[in-house]
N, CA, C and O of each residue as an XYZ file, in Angstrom:
912
protein
N      59.300    378.235     24.000
C      59.703    378.574     25.371
C      60.622    379.788     25.336
O      61.636    379.779     24.638
N      60.279    380.816     26.075
C      61.084    382.025     26.118
C      62.242    381.857     27.065
O      62.360    380.861     27.779
N      63.119    382.888     27.051
C      64.302    382.811     27.913
C      63.940    382.989     29.368
O      64.656    382.518     30.252
N      62.785    383.693     29.637
C      62.405    383.931     31.021
C      61.746    382.720     31.669
O      61.717    382.614     32.895
N      61.213    381.797     30.852
C      60.537    380.641     31.411
C      61.563    379.641     31.899
O      62.570    379.421     31.227
N      61.330    379.012     33.082
C      62.286    378.035     33.593
C      62.257    376.751     32.783
O      61.202    376.324     32.315
N      63.401    376.152     32.624
C      63.501    374.898     31.897
C      63.062    373.752     32.795
O      63.548    373.659     33.922
N      62.160    372.870     32.348
C      61.715    371.766     33.203
C      62.863    370.833     33.504
O      63.633    370.505     32.601
N      63.009    370.389     34.756
C      64.119    369.517     35.105
C      63.991    368.158     34.437
O      62.923    367.545     34.439
N      65.099    367.700     33.867
C      65.091    366.414     33.184
C      64.902    365.275     34.175
O      64.241    364.284     33.866
N      65.489    365.412     35.384
C      65.372    364.352     36.360
C      63.920    364.141     36.780
O      63.499    363.002     36.983
N      63.142    365.227     36.914
C      61.745    365.087     37.304
C      60.941    364.379     36.222
O      60.084    363.551     36.529
N      61.212    364.702     34.940
C      60.509    364.040     33.856
C      60.838    362.555     33.827
O      59.954    361.722     33.625
N      62.109    362.225     34.029
C      62.473    360.811     34.042
C      61.841    360.092     35.226
O      61.402    358.950     35.091
N      61.789    360.751     36.396
C      61.166    360.141     37.553
C      59.692    359.866     37.326
O      59.193    358.814     37.727
N      58.974    360.806     36.679
C      57.562    360.580     36.374
C      57.396    359.428     35.397
O      56.453    358.646     35.520
N      58.296    359.312     34.429
C      58.210    358.227     33.468
C      58.386    356.879     34.155
O      57.626    355.945     33.901
N      59.403    356.775     35.039
C      59.623    355.519     35.734
C      58.478    355.207     36.689
O      58.125    354.042     36.867
N      57.891    356.236     37.310
C      56.777    356.013     38.222
C      55.568    355.481     37.476
O      54.881    354.589     37.974
N      55.292    356.013     36.286
C      54.167    355.541     35.494
C      54.380    354.102     35.043
O      53.467    353.279     35.109
N      55.589    353.810     34.587
C      55.864    352.437     34.170
C      55.812    351.486     35.349
O      55.350    350.355     35.193
N      56.268    351.900     36.527
C      56.190    351.047     37.707
C      54.757    350.750     38.092
O      54.452    349.644     38.537
N      53.865    351.728     37.925
C      52.458    351.509     38.223
C      51.845    350.508     37.255
O      51.088    349.631     37.671
N      52.161    350.628     35.971
C      51.630    349.674     34.996
C      52.166    348.269     35.237
O      51.433    347.290     35.089
N      53.438    348.163     35.608
C      53.997    346.852     35.932
C      53.338    346.276     37.174
O      53.065    345.077     37.228
N      53.079    347.114     38.172
C      52.379    346.645     39.359
C      50.978    346.149     39.048
O      50.520    345.171     39.638
N      50.291    346.817     38.124
C      48.956    346.372     37.732
C      49.014    345.009     37.053
O      48.173    344.150     37.318
N      49.998    344.801     36.180
C      50.135    343.502     35.524
C      50.458    342.411     36.540
O      49.942    341.299     36.437
N      51.303    342.717     37.517
C      51.611    341.732     38.546
C      50.374    341.413     39.380
O      50.154    340.255     39.733
N      49.584    342.399     39.690
C      48.352    342.166     40.450
C      47.409    341.235     39.679
O      46.848    340.306     40.261
N      47.233    341.474     38.385
C      46.342    340.631     37.578
C      46.889    339.204     37.466
O      46.122    338.243     37.514
N      48.201    339.064     37.318
C      48.788    337.726     37.264
C      48.633    336.995     38.587
O      48.381    335.791     38.607
N      48.782    337.721     39.698
C      48.585    337.091     40.995
C      47.149    336.633     41.200
O      46.907    335.551     41.734
N      46.195    337.460     40.775
C      44.785    337.065     40.870
C      44.512    335.839     40.002
O      43.791    334.927     40.405
N      45.096    335.831     38.810
C      44.938    334.674     37.930
C      45.479    333.407     38.591
O      44.800    332.381     38.617
N      46.698    333.477     39.124
C      47.299    332.287     39.720
C      46.550    331.773     40.926
O      46.553    330.568     41.179
N      45.893    332.667     41.696
C      45.179    332.217     42.879
C      43.743    331.818     42.637
O      43.169    331.065     43.424
N      43.142    332.313     41.547
C      41.716    332.070     41.310
C      41.475    331.017     40.247
O      40.481    330.294     40.315
N      42.364    330.911     39.262
C      42.113    330.005     38.147
C      41.969    328.539     38.569
O      41.265    327.807     37.872
N      42.581    328.053     39.656
C      42.337    326.651     40.025
C      40.875    326.357     40.358
O      40.432    325.214     40.244
N      40.132    327.368     40.762
C      38.750    327.150     41.178
C      37.747    327.462     40.066
O      36.575    327.103     40.184
N      38.175    328.111     39.006
C      37.254    328.416     37.904
C      37.660    327.716     36.618
O      36.880    327.666     35.667
N      38.883    327.169     36.578
C      39.328    326.501     35.359
C      38.542    325.262     35.023
O      38.436    324.886     33.856
N      37.983    324.617     36.040
C      37.217    323.392     35.785
C      35.953    323.670     34.987
O      35.463    322.785     34.286
N      35.419    324.875     35.081
C      34.221    325.215     34.317
C      34.520    325.314     32.817
O      33.605    325.234     31.998
N      35.787    325.487     32.458
C      36.182    325.596     31.049
C      37.017    324.402     30.614
O      37.631    324.419     29.547
N      37.039    323.353     31.455
C      37.835    322.149     31.170
C      39.299    322.499     30.933
O      39.942    321.986     30.017
N      39.808    323.393     31.791
C      41.188    323.859     31.662
C      41.793    323.917     33.062
O      41.463    324.809     33.844
N      42.676    322.970     33.382
C      43.299    323.002     34.690
C      43.794    321.645     35.131
O      43.912    320.711     34.338
N      44.081    321.560     36.427
C      44.554    320.343     37.064
C      43.397    319.745     37.863
O      42.781    320.435     38.674
N      43.099    318.457     37.636
C      42.062    317.766     38.404
C      40.784    318.608     38.413
O      40.548    319.380     39.342
N      39.995    318.459     37.411
C      38.881    319.363     37.133
C      37.827    319.336     38.234
O      36.780    318.705     38.094
N      38.116    320.016     39.308
C      37.130    320.303     40.351
C      37.515    321.616     40.999
O      38.649    322.070     40.846
N      36.598    322.231     41.715
C      36.860    323.535     42.326
C      36.818    323.462     43.850
O      36.385    324.408     44.509
N      37.259    322.359     44.398
C      37.268    322.198     45.854
C      38.565    322.745     46.433
O      39.600    322.798     45.768
N      38.472    323.150     47.696
C      39.638    323.652     48.411
C      40.447    322.468     48.934
O      39.902    321.579     49.587
N      41.730    322.459     48.649
C      42.644    321.455     49.177
C      43.876    322.159     49.731
O      44.166    323.304     49.383
N      44.591    321.456     50.598
C      45.809    322.040     51.177
C      46.856    322.294     50.112
O      47.585    323.284     50.179
N      46.938    321.406     49.127
C      47.928    321.583     48.067
C      47.633    322.835     47.254
O      48.549    323.577     46.900
N      46.371    323.072     46.960
C      46.028    324.271     46.194
C      46.307    325.544     46.990
O      46.739    326.551     46.430
N      46.063    325.494     48.270
C      46.345    326.673     49.091
C      47.833    326.965     49.110
O      48.237    328.115     48.937
N      48.661    325.944     49.316
C      50.099    326.153     49.420
C      50.749    326.471     48.090
O      51.662    327.294     48.023
N      50.289    325.827     47.035
C      50.981    325.917     45.744
C      50.379    326.934     44.796
O      51.030    327.313     43.823
N      49.151    327.394     45.044
C      48.520    328.309     44.100
C      47.945    329.554     44.777
O      48.177    330.670     44.314
N      47.207    329.376     45.854
C      46.555    330.537     46.472
C      47.576    331.448     47.145
O      47.560    332.659     46.926
N      48.463    330.881     47.959
C      49.438    331.706     48.682
C      50.418    332.418     47.742
O      50.615    333.623     47.899
N      51.034    331.741     46.783
C      51.914    332.498     45.862
C      51.156    333.519     45.034
O      51.683    334.591     44.739
N      49.910    333.197     44.650
C      49.120    334.184     43.923
C      48.835    335.413     44.764
O      48.888    336.538     44.268
N      48.530    335.197     46.055
C      48.291    336.330     46.953
C      49.555    337.155     47.138
O      49.485    338.382     47.208
N      50.724    336.492     47.221
C      51.990    337.226     47.368
C      52.267    338.091     46.143
O      52.685    339.241     46.273
N      52.036    337.542     44.961
C      52.276    338.306     43.730
C      51.304    339.480     43.635
O      51.703    340.592     43.288
N      50.018    339.233     43.947
C      49.022    340.306     43.879
C      49.320    341.406     44.892
O      49.183    342.591     44.586
N      49.725    341.015     46.092
C      50.063    342.014     47.110
C      51.278    342.832     46.701
O      51.303    344.048     46.891
N      52.286    342.171     46.140
C      53.453    342.903     45.655
C      53.091    343.880     44.557
O      53.641    344.980     44.499
N      52.160    343.489     43.671
C      51.713    344.411     42.634
C      50.991    345.617     43.194
O      51.176    346.734     42.712
N      50.163    345.397     44.215
C      49.466    346.527     44.851
C      50.452    347.475     45.521
O      50.279    348.693     45.470
N      51.476    346.924     46.144
C      52.500    347.777     46.773
C      53.196    348.630     45.718
O      53.455    349.810     45.951
N      53.499    348.044     44.562
C      54.131    348.820     43.495
C      53.206    349.909     42.966
O      53.672    350.969     42.549
N      51.897    349.656     42.982
C      50.951    350.654     42.475
C      50.812    351.818     43.446
O      50.897    352.978     43.043
N      50.600    351.516     44.714
C      50.260    352.552     45.691
C      51.478    353.168     46.364
O      51.381    354.273     46.899
N      52.610    352.495     46.356
C      53.801    352.999     47.063
C      54.978    353.158     46.114
O      56.127    352.969     46.516
N      54.708    353.501     44.866
C      55.805    353.661     43.904
C      56.713    354.829     44.253
O      57.861    354.861     43.810
N      56.220    355.813     45.052
C      57.037    356.966     45.428
C      58.011    356.632     46.552
O      59.011    357.326     46.733
N      57.721    355.560     47.319
C      58.598    355.143     48.417
C      59.521    354.044     47.906
O      59.072    352.936     47.613
N      60.799    354.348     47.801
C      61.724    353.426     47.142
C      61.822    352.094     47.867
O      61.685    351.042     47.243
N      62.055    352.119     49.159
C      62.270    350.873     49.900
C      61.002    350.027     49.961
O      61.066    348.804     49.838
N      59.861    350.663     50.150
C      58.607    349.918     50.229
C      58.279    349.296     48.873
O      57.897    348.128     48.800
N      58.427    350.076     47.796
C      58.150    349.547     46.465
C      59.117    348.426     46.102
O      58.729    347.452     45.457
N      60.376    348.563     46.517
C      61.345    347.507     46.241
C      60.988    346.231     47.000
O      61.180    345.128     46.488
N      60.468    346.380     48.223
C      60.006    345.209     48.974
C      58.822    344.549     48.276
O      58.721    343.322     48.264
N      57.918    345.351     47.689
C      56.810    344.781     46.935
C      57.284    343.987     45.731
O      56.758    342.910     45.450
N      58.279    344.512     45.016
C      58.835    343.772     43.879
C      59.488    342.473     44.344
O      59.368    341.441     43.683
N      60.177    342.528     45.478
C      60.788    341.306     46.008
C      59.743    340.275     46.409
O      59.946    339.078     46.203
N      58.622    340.725     46.982
C      57.545    339.805     47.352
C      56.963    339.127     46.112
O      56.664    337.933     46.136
N      56.806    339.880     45.044
C      56.310    339.286     43.795
C      57.304    338.277     43.223
O      56.901    337.243     42.689
N      58.592    338.572     43.333
C      59.604    337.630     42.843
C      59.548    336.326     43.629
O      59.668    335.247     43.050
N      59.367    336.418     44.938
C      59.276    335.208     45.759
C      58.045    334.390     45.367
O      58.123    333.169     45.233
N      56.897    335.075     45.180
C      55.704    334.357     44.753
C      55.865    333.700     43.395
O      55.428    332.567     43.194
N      56.502    334.419     42.442
C      56.727    333.827     41.123
C      57.672    332.638     41.180
O      57.462    331.644     40.484
N      58.712    332.731     42.004
C      59.643    331.603     42.136
C      58.950    330.390     42.734
O      59.257    329.256     42.366
N      58.013    330.619     43.658
C      57.284    329.501     44.255
C      56.353    328.842     43.230
O      56.144    327.629     43.269
N      55.798    329.638     42.321
C      55.012    329.048     41.233
C      55.858    328.103     40.391
O      55.371    327.069     39.935
N      57.137    328.458     40.181
C      58.007    327.669     39.314
C      58.454    326.379     40.001
O      58.397    325.308     39.397
N      58.898    326.469     41.257
C      59.512    325.308     41.919
C      58.602    324.657     42.954
O      58.950    323.617     43.513
N      57.444    325.253     43.214
C      56.589    324.723     44.286
C      56.127    323.299     44.041
O      56.128    322.481     44.961
N      55.734    322.994     42.820
C      55.238    321.637     42.549
C      56.343    320.593     42.688
O      56.063    319.445     43.035
N      57.601    320.973     42.423
C      58.704    320.024     42.586
C      59.064    319.822     44.058
O      59.484    318.733     44.451
N      58.902    320.861     44.866
C      59.239    320.756     46.288
C      58.075    320.263     47.134
O      58.259    319.966     48.314
N      56.895    320.169     46.563
C      55.720    319.772     47.344
C      55.867    318.367     47.905
O      55.417    318.091     49.017
N      56.499    317.473     47.140
C      56.666    316.097     47.619
C      57.633    316.052     48.798
O      57.392    315.343     49.774
N      58.729    316.811     48.708
C      59.707    316.819     49.796
C      59.148    317.469     51.050
O      59.473    317.050     52.162
N      58.309    318.487     50.886
C      57.750    319.208     52.022
C      56.407    318.655     52.472
O      55.803    319.172     53.411
N      55.939    317.605     51.807
C      54.670    316.948     52.170
C      53.508    317.943     52.156
O      52.734    318.031     53.110
N      53.405    318.686     51.060
C      52.336    319.671     50.911
C      51.152    319.132     50.116
O      50.150    319.828     49.950
N      51.255    317.919     49.630
C      50.189    317.351     48.827
C      50.450    317.557     47.348
O      51.524    318.014     46.958
N      49.483    317.226     46.538
C      49.605    317.321     45.095
C      48.339    317.938     44.515
O      47.232    317.699     44.997
N      48.530    318.735     43.472
C      47.395    319.354     42.787
C      46.897    318.485     41.647
O      45.963    318.866     40.942
N      47.498    317.342     41.459
C      47.074    316.447     40.406
C      47.862    316.652     39.127
O      48.964    317.199     39.142
N      47.292    316.213     38.035
C      47.930    316.291     36.729
C      47.102    317.156     35.797
O      45.900    317.318     36.011
N      47.723    317.715     34.766
C      46.939    318.486     33.794
C      45.833    317.626     33.185
O      46.043    316.461     32.848
N      44.673    318.218     33.057
C      43.504    317.466     32.601
C      43.318    317.497     31.103
O      42.365    316.900     30.601
N      44.185    318.164     30.365
C      44.044    318.232     28.914
C      44.224    316.883     28.247
O      44.957    316.031     28.750
N      43.569    316.685     27.133
C      43.628    315.411     26.435
C      44.896    315.295     25.594
O      45.531    314.240     25.587
N      45.267    316.331     24.902
C      46.468    316.273     24.073
C      47.705    316.737     24.839
O      47.599    317.391     25.876
N      48.878    316.389     24.308
C      50.133    316.783     24.965
C      50.313    318.295     24.938
O      50.750    318.880     25.929
N      49.987    318.928     23.833
C      50.090    320.381     23.748
C      49.171    321.077     24.733
O      49.547    322.094     25.317
N      47.981    320.548     24.926
C      47.041    321.139     25.888
C      47.564    320.996     27.314
O      47.435    321.916     28.121
N      48.142    319.869     27.615
C      48.692    319.668     28.967
C      49.883    320.590     29.215
O      50.029    321.135     30.309
N      50.732    320.767     28.206
C      51.859    321.700     28.356
C      51.354    323.127     28.561
O      51.911    323.869     29.370
N      50.328    323.506     27.852
C      49.770    324.847     28.008
C      49.193    325.042     29.412
O      49.360    326.110     30.002
N      48.531    324.048     29.942
C      47.988    324.141     31.301
C      49.112    324.242     32.333
O      49.005    324.986     33.308
N      50.178    323.493     32.111
C      51.310    323.574     33.035
C      51.955    324.960     33.005
O      52.324    325.491     34.053
N      52.094    325.543     31.825
C      52.669    326.880     31.719
C      51.741    327.925     32.335
O      52.203    328.821     33.042
N      50.451    327.821     32.075
C      49.513    328.838     32.545
C      49.292    328.775     34.045
O      48.962    329.790     34.658
N      49.465    327.615     34.649
C      49.202    327.465     36.076
C      50.453    327.654     36.933
O      50.371    328.180     38.043
N      51.613    327.225     36.421
C      52.786    327.193     37.295
C      54.038    327.789     36.634
O      54.363    328.950     36.882
N      54.732    327.031     35.812
C      56.077    327.439     35.385
C      56.063    328.700     34.524
O      56.835    329.624     34.781
N      55.207    328.757     33.513
C      55.159    329.952     32.671
C      54.676    331.173     33.426
O      55.199    332.273     33.247
N      53.672    330.977     34.272
C      53.158    332.077     35.091
C      54.238    332.615     36.020
O      54.419    333.827     36.130
N      54.951    331.721     36.685
C      56.006    332.159     37.601
C      57.143    332.859     36.897
O      57.665    333.852     37.403
N      57.543    332.354     35.720
C      58.634    332.999     34.973
C      58.239    334.404     34.531
O      59.058    335.321     34.589
N      56.994    334.584     34.089
C      56.540    335.918     33.683
C      56.490    336.870     34.869
O      56.837    338.044     34.739
N      56.065    336.378     36.012
C      56.022    337.218     37.220
C      57.426    337.650     37.618
O      57.644    338.818     37.940
N      58.374    336.730     37.600
C      59.754    337.065     37.971
C      60.325    338.108     37.016
O      61.009    339.035     37.450
N      60.051    337.967     35.729
C      60.561    338.923     34.745
C      60.002    340.319     34.999
O      60.757    341.290     35.033
N      58.693    340.429     35.178
C      58.085    341.746     35.390
C      58.541    342.372     36.706
O      58.818    343.570     36.757
N      58.620    341.579     37.760
C      59.048    342.113     39.056
C      60.509    342.554     39.018
O      60.866    343.565     39.622
N      61.357    341.802     38.310
C      62.757    342.204     38.186
C      62.885    343.503     37.393
O      63.702    344.357     37.736
N      62.090    343.660     36.343
C      62.107    344.916     35.584
C      61.664    346.075     36.470
O      62.254    347.154     36.428
N      60.624    345.851     37.272
C      60.154    346.904     38.176
C      61.225    347.283     39.192
O      61.414    348.463     39.486
N      61.925    346.285     39.730
C      62.990    346.571     40.695
C      64.122    347.359     40.050
O      64.672    348.274     40.663
N      64.476    347.005     38.802
C      65.516    347.761     38.110
C      65.120    349.194     37.841
O      65.946    350.097     37.971
N      63.877    349.422     37.469
C      63.423    350.790     37.241
C      63.400    351.589     38.537
O      63.732    352.774     38.544
N      63.010    350.947     39.626
C      63.011    351.643     40.913
C      64.423    352.071     41.300
O      64.635    353.193     41.759
N      65.387    351.169     41.113
C      66.768    351.500     41.450
C      67.298    352.635     40.568
O      68.015    353.512     41.049
N      66.945    352.619     39.275
C      67.398    353.685     38.383
C      66.761    355.019     38.760
O      67.431    356.052     38.755
N      65.470    354.999     39.086
C      64.806    356.245     39.474
C      65.378    356.782     40.782
O      65.523    357.993     40.950
N      65.704    355.876     41.710
C      66.302    356.307     42.971
C      67.670    356.922     42.746
O      68.031    357.898     43.404
N      68.440    356.353     41.814
C      69.759    356.913     41.521
C      69.645    358.273     40.854
O      70.441    359.167     41.141
N      68.666    358.448     39.967
C      68.494    359.741     39.299
C      67.969    360.806     40.245
O      68.187    361.997     40.024
N      67.279    360.386     41.300
C      66.692    361.359     42.222
C      67.701    361.921     43.201
O      67.404    362.905     43.878
N      68.898    361.328     43.302
C      69.902    361.835     44.229
C      70.401    363.189     43.761
O      70.721    363.350     42.583
N      70.478    364.183     44.668
C      70.952    365.510     44.257
C      72.428    365.484     43.907
O      73.231    364.803     44.544
N      72.756    366.241     42.883
C      74.148    366.353     42.429
C      74.791    367.561     43.108
O      74.267    368.673     43.040
N      75.926    367.332     43.759
C      76.621    368.403     44.456
C      77.296    369.323     43.434
O      78.137    368.889     42.647
N      76.914    370.584     43.463
C      77.483    371.561     42.537
C      78.716    372.211     43.156
O      78.706    372.588     44.328
N      79.764    372.339     42.371
C      80.977    372.989     42.846
C      80.768    374.501     42.852
O      80.228    375.050     41.891
N      81.182    375.173     43.906
C      81.009    376.627     43.945
C      81.859    377.319     42.884
O      82.978    376.901     42.588
N      81.308    378.372     42.330
C      82.027    379.134     41.325
C      83.139    379.968     41.967
O      82.966    380.478     43.074
N      84.276    380.111     41.283
C      85.346    380.932     41.848
C      84.940    382.401     41.925
O      84.248    382.912     41.045
N      85.372    383.061     42.970
C      85.056    384.465     43.175
C      86.012    385.341     42.387
O      86.963    384.860     41.772
N      85.737    386.650     42.420
C      86.611    387.591     41.711
C      88.005    387.615     42.315
O      89.002    387.751     41.607
N      88.061    387.479     43.639
C      89.371    387.473     44.281
C      90.192    386.270     43.839
O      91.407    386.360     43.665
N      89.502    385.130     43.657
C      90.231    383.944     43.215
C      90.729    384.091     41.783
O      91.781    383.557     41.432
N      89.976    384.814     40.956
C      90.354    384.992     39.561
C      91.281    386.196     39.345
O      91.692    386.452     38.214
N      91.608    386.921     40.386
C      92.477    388.086     40.269
C      93.876    387.633     39.860
O      94.466    386.804     40.553
N      94.435    388.151     38.745
C      95.761    387.672     38.303
C      96.868    388.003     39.289
O      97.859    387.279     39.377
N      96.705    389.098     40.037
C      97.746    389.431     41.012
C      97.810    388.396     42.117
O      98.891    388.027     42.575
N      96.623    387.921     42.551
C      96.615    386.892     43.590
C      97.170    385.586     43.041
O      97.832    384.843     43.765
N      96.910    385.298     41.780
C      97.440    384.075     41.188
C      98.962    384.148     41.073
O      99.656    383.157     41.300
N      99.489    385.358     40.709
C     100.947    385.509     40.658
C     101.557    385.354     42.035
O     102.650    384.810     42.187
N     100.837    385.838     43.039
C     101.350    385.704     44.401
C     101.398    384.240     44.825
O     102.333    383.808     45.500
N     100.383    383.483     44.422
C     100.383    382.061     44.764
C     101.510    381.322     44.044
O     102.129    380.417     44.603
N     101.767    381.721     42.799
C     102.849    381.060     42.081
C     104.197    381.353     42.714
O     105.069    380.486     42.764
N     104.365    382.565     43.191
C     105.611    382.887     43.873
C     105.748    382.105     45.166
O     106.857    381.771     45.584
N     104.621    381.814     45.799
C     104.668    381.035     47.041
C     104.738    379.532     46.771
O     104.838    378.742     47.710
N     104.687    379.128     45.497
C     104.794    377.704     45.182
C     103.476    376.987     45.159
O     103.456    375.757     45.191
N     102.328    377.726     45.103
C     101.020    377.109     45.084
C     100.295    377.609     43.857
O     100.218    378.819     43.641
N      99.757    376.706     43.042
C      99.038    377.055     41.832
C      97.551    376.950     42.102
O      97.104    376.057     42.821
N      96.788    377.861     41.525
C      95.345    377.887     41.715
C      94.657    377.226     40.529
O      94.983    377.515     39.378
N      93.726    376.360     40.802
C      92.975    375.660     39.774
C      91.623    376.312     39.652
O      90.854    376.294     40.613
N      91.299    376.884     38.518
C      90.029    377.551     38.320
C      88.975    376.524     37.910
O      89.246    375.605     37.138
N      87.717    376.711     38.467
C      86.594    375.865     38.086
C      86.513    374.571     38.847
O      85.701    373.724     38.475
N      87.305    374.345     39.903
C      87.235    373.129     40.688
C      86.988    373.456     42.156
O      87.654    372.928     43.047
N      86.021    374.333     42.389
C      85.648    374.626     43.770
C      86.584    375.572     44.461
O      86.474    375.740     45.676
N      87.510    376.209     43.754
C      88.403    377.173     44.379
C      89.392    376.557     45.334
O      89.825    377.211     46.283
N      89.764    375.300     45.102
C      90.685    374.622     46.008
C      92.083    374.640     45.393
O      92.260    374.146     44.280
N      93.080    375.194     46.085
C      94.448    375.182     45.557
C      95.093    373.820     45.713
O      94.664    373.012     46.536
N      96.113    373.569     44.932
C      96.862    372.330     45.084
C      98.331    372.647     44.858
O      98.700    373.606     44.180
N      99.144    371.800     45.454
C     100.580    371.943     45.295
C     101.030    371.062     44.145
O     100.790    369.855     44.165
N     101.682    371.643     43.134
C     102.080    370.834     41.974
C     103.140    369.813     42.352
O     104.009    370.065     43.186
N     103.043    368.650     41.713
C     104.007    367.598     41.975
C     105.359    367.957     41.351
O     105.421    368.403     40.205
N     106.425    367.762     42.104
C     107.775    368.068     41.627
C     108.318    366.840     40.917
O     108.295    365.752     41.491
N     108.812    366.975     39.671
C     109.356    365.807     38.953
C     110.498    365.165     39.722
O     111.244    365.827     40.445
N     110.608    363.859     39.544
C     111.615    363.114     40.295
C     113.028    363.515     39.883
O     113.916    363.622     40.730
N     113.245    363.741     38.557
C     114.598    364.086     38.118
C     115.008    365.459     38.640
O     116.188    365.707     38.888
N     113.999    366.376     38.811
C     114.342    367.688     39.362
C     114.757    367.564     40.820
O     115.666    368.255     41.280
N     114.074    366.668     41.549
C     114.441    366.461     42.955
C     115.830    365.858     43.077
O     116.621    366.262     43.930
N     116.124    364.870     42.203
C     117.459    364.272     42.260
C     118.537    365.285     41.892
O     119.601    365.307     42.509
N     118.267    366.134     40.879
C     119.251    367.146     40.481
C     119.486    368.133     41.614
O     120.614    368.555     41.864
N     118.380    368.501     42.308
C     118.532    369.442     43.412
C     119.334    368.822     44.547
O     120.174    369.485     45.156
N     119.072    367.543     44.833
C     119.828    366.882     45.913
C     121.291    366.740     45.567
O     122.148    366.892     46.438
N     121.607    366.445     44.278
C     123.017    366.308     43.887
C     123.742    367.645     43.982
O     124.901    367.700     44.393
N     123.043    368.748     43.593
C     123.675    370.057     43.693
C     123.925    370.434     45.141
O     124.927    371.074     45.459
N     123.006    370.035     46.023
C     123.203    370.322     47.449
C     124.397    369.563     47.982
O     125.172    370.087     48.782
N     124.548    368.292     47.527
C     125.694    367.506     48.002
C     127.007    368.087     47.475
O     127.996    368.113     48.207
N     127.041    368.555     46.219
C     128.241    369.150     45.686
C     128.613    370.429     46.440
O     129.785    370.665     46.735
N     127.610    371.248     46.747
C     127.911    372.469     47.517
C     128.461    372.139     48.876
O     129.381    372.800     49.357
N     127.893    371.099     49.513
C     128.368    370.742     50.848
C     129.785    370.197     50.787
O     130.586    370.464     51.682
N     130.118    369.416     49.716
C     131.482    368.870     49.586
C     132.497    369.991     49.341
O     133.605    369.968     49.877
N     132.092    370.996     48.502
C     132.987    372.132     48.262
C     133.221    372.919     49.549
O     134.337    373.362     49.819
N     132.188    373.085     50.321
C     132.328    373.809     51.587
C     133.215    373.083     52.561
O     133.990    373.704     53.288
N     133.107    371.741     52.581
C     133.945    370.976     53.495
C     135.417    371.040     53.062
O     136.302    371.135     53.912
N     135.691    370.989     51.739
C     137.071    371.071     51.290
C     137.655    372.434     51.578
O     138.828    372.536     51.936
N     136.859    373.496     51.429
C     137.356    374.834     51.719
C     137.671    375.014     53.204
O     138.626    375.690     53.586
N     136.836    374.389     54.016
C     137.093    374.518     55.448
C     138.343    373.734     55.841
O     139.072    374.121     56.754
N     138.584    372.609     55.126
C     139.777    371.823     55.465
C     141.044    372.552     55.089
O     142.045    372.441     55.797
N     141.034    373.310     53.978
C     142.213    374.062     53.608
C     142.460    375.214     54.563
O     143.425    375.959     54.395
């Protein structure tokens, strides 16, 4: 790179990196949402799931289809609206809500009278645990993790995209030593490199007390002279 060529802005490169990663995270969230909403109806063909049938029930709609749709929609928002900070952040939040419902939905279904999706159909204990993780708790935890990472990257990219206010450079008049000497005589010191703003130096406390005591002594001497 020659001296005449402009240097690429670091903030733009970082923004492109975060945008690419946000798109990939959105794609993973979309696939997980599709998995969570569709696997209850196709898992029975592979003997993998809860209550091996592919019929529509209210419990499956509330506990699997709706949270899966929320996660998939949030992933699509992250893919297509990654340039819009607030919209993409709302998509990440929607995915987090869907993932949280995957985790706690089966426990709250009894209290909310949403029905039941049945029990894992696996024969062994390990198989049943795997079905529980793949359908609900593990799926929801993975969705929450990915959506939280996406939200953090969005916030970091938004912070990096904010313009930095540059301080104006001091002019020749400000750097003129004669003008600086004049300011010192007037009791004002000039600070170079801080936007050309003057400041009044703080007077030490002991100097102020010494000055006040000398003033009082002069006044007492004057009063005694006048009395004589």
